[in-house]
C-alpha positions as CSV (number, residue, x, y, z in Angstrom):
1,M,1.4,-9.1,30.5
2,E,1.2,-11.2,34.3
3,K,1.4,-14.9,34.9
4,L,-1.8,-16.2,35.4
5,T,-2.5,-18.4,38.5
6,K,-3.9,-22.1,37.6
7,K,-7.7,-21.0,39.2
8,E,-7.2,-17.6,37.0
9,E,-6.5,-19.2,34.2
10,E,-9.8,-21.8,35.2
11,I,-11.6,-18.0,35.1
12,M,-10.6,-17.1,31.8
13,E,-11.8,-20.6,29.9
14,F,-15.1,-19.1,31.1
15,F,-14.8,-16.1,29.8
16,W,-13.4,-17.5,26.3
17,D,-16.3,-20.2,26.3
18,K,-18.7,-18.1,27.2
19,G,-18.0,-14.4,26.3
20,P,-18.7,-11.4,28.9
21,L,-20.2,-12.9,32.4
22,F,-21.4,-11.6,35.6
23,V,-19.7,-12.7,38.6
24,K,-22.4,-14.8,39.4
25,E,-23.0,-16.5,36.5
26,I,-19.3,-17.2,36.5
27,L,-19.8,-18.7,39.8
28,D,-22.9,-21.7,38.3
29,L,-20.2,-22.1,36.0
30,Y,-18.4,-23.9,38.7
31,P,-18.9,-27.6,39.9
32,E,-20.4,-28.4,43.3
33,P,-18.3,-27.7,45.8
34,K,-18.1,-24.2,44.5
35,P,-16.2,-21.3,45.7
36,H,-17.5,-18.4,47.5
37,F,-18.6,-15.7,45.7
38,N,-16.2,-13.3,47.2
39,T,-13.4,-15.3,46.5
40,V,-14.7,-15.3,42.9
41,S,-15.2,-11.5,42.9
42,T,-11.4,-11.2,44.1
43,M,-9.7,-13.3,41.1
44,V,-12.3,-11.6,38.8
45,R,-11.0,-8.2,40.3
46,I,-7.2,-9.6,39.7
47,L,-8.0,-10.6,36.5
48,E,-8.8,-7.1,35.9
49,T,-5.6,-5.3,37.1
50,K,-3.2,-7.8,35.6
51,G,-5.3,-6.8,32.1
52,Y,-6.7,-10.1,31.4
53,V,-11.1,-8.6,32.0
54,N,-12.5,-5.4,31.6
55,H,-15.9,-4.5,33.5
56,K,-19.2,-3.0,32.1
57,V,-21.3,-1.0,34.6
58,Y,-25.1,-2.1,34.1
59,G,-26.7,-0.9,38.1
60,N,-25.2,-1.5,41.3
61,T,-23.1,-4.7,39.1
62,H,-20.9,-5.3,37.0
63,Q,-20.7,-7.4,33.2
64,Y,-17.0,-8.7,32.9
65,F,-15.2,-9.7,30.0
66,A,-12.0,-10.8,28.1
67,T,-10.0,-8.0,27.2
68,V,-7.5,-11.1,26.1
69,D,-8.2,-13.2,23.9
70,K,-7.2,-16.7,23.9
71,K,-4.9,-17.3,20.7
72,E,-3.1,-14.3,22.7
73,F,-2.3,-15.7,25.8
74,G,-1.4,-19.1,24.5
75,H,1.6,-16.6,22.3
76,I,2.3,-15.0,25.9
77,F,2.5,-18.1,27.2
78,L,4.9,-20.3,24.7
79,K,7.0,-17.4,24.3
80,D,7.8,-17.6,28.4
81,V,8.0,-21.2,27.7
82,I,10.3,-21.0,25.4
83,N,11.9,-18.8,27.0
84,K,12.5,-19.9,29.8
85,F,13.1,-23.6,29.1
86,F,14.7,-23.1,25.8
87,G,17.3,-20.2,26.5
88,N,14.2,-17.9,24.2
89,S,15.5,-20.6,20.7
90,Y,12.5,-21.2,19.1
91,K,15.0,-23.7,16.7
92,N,15.4,-25.4,20.3
93,A,12.1,-25.7,21.1
94,V,11.3,-27.1,17.8
95,S,14.6,-29.4,17.9
96,A,12.7,-31.1,21.5
97,L,9.4,-31.4,19.8
98,V,10.8,-33.6,16.9
99,S,13.3,-35.8,19.1
100,D,10.8,-36.3,21.7
101,E,8.9,-37.6,18.4
102,E,5.8,-35.0,19.9
103,I,6.6,-33.8,16.3
104,S,7.5,-35.7,12.8
105,P,9.8,-35.0,10.4
106,E,7.0,-35.0,7.7
107,D,5.1,-33.1,9.5
108,L,7.8,-30.2,9.8
109,K,7.8,-30.2,5.9
110,D,4.3,-30.2,5.8
111,L,4.7,-27.0,8.3
112,L,7.3,-25.6,6.3
113,N,5.4,-26.1,2.9
114,D,2.9,-24.1,4.7
115,I,4.8,-21.6,5.5
116,E,6.0,-20.5,2.6
117,N,3.0,-21.6,0.5
118,D,1.5,-18.5,3.4
119,K,4.0,-16.1,2.1
120,N,3.5,-16.2,-2.0
């Protein structure tokens, strides 16, 4: 899937938190100063062309909804980061987390135990 801009990710967060929304409802979720209605509408249509949202028609308006859940998006993003920064090696990514003390060796052992237990 195509990458998202920060603003597009922000709109996706609204969908993931609130569910299906009309553009007016998305606009209401923004703090002041709010973006222009047409700006939000355009961004939602871009998200639709990228495959992240779809819509249902209600009269002359559209209600949009996410077609990609947050977890799936996280996996897509993680794969991209691992490919770009760790030579497509999950081992290198985990090694970096351990060496930077973002995850302890004990946590890593617990994770491996959890994986082994899930297999059984």
